[in-house]
N, C-alpha and C positions, 0 to 999 in steps of 0.2 A: 183256155190257156192258163187261167189261175189254178185250176184243178191239177194240171200237169206240174206246175211249179210247187204247189202244196205237196203233191205226192213225192216229188224229188226231195223236198226238205224233210219229209217224214222218213224217207229211205236213208238219207244222209245221217239223220239223228240216230236211227236204228243201228247203222253201221258204226257210229261213234260209240254207242253203248256196248255193242258187241266187242269192240276193240278194248274198251275199259274192262269189261268182264273177262276177256281173255288174259289181260295183264294181271288181274286179281287172281284168276285161276293159276297162272304161272307162279305168282308169288306164294300161293299156298297157305295164306294165313286165314282165309275166310272159307266157309263152307259154300257149296253151290246154292244152298237155300238162302244164305245171307246175301250172296252176290245177286241172286234173283230179286230179292227184296230191295236192295239198295239201287240196282240199275233199272228196275222196273221191267225186267225181262221175265218171261215164263221160266219156270224151273226146267222144263223140257228143253228150251233154247240153250240154257246154261249147260245142261248135261250134254247136249249135242256138241256144243263148243268144247267142252271138256274132253269129249271123245274124239275131237279133231274133225268133226263134221260141220259143214256150214248149216246153220239153223234157218 
């Protein structure tokens, strides 16, 4: 049961980081590389998000 809750928390955190990255991409002041660095996401995830795909 604890593993399930832990996985849910990790997924929720990932979704929150993706939402922040999406907002930063929309703002357009940071490069995908910087967004990746600041959010702790892979550059591939940020680029997929930028292209409008779910990472």
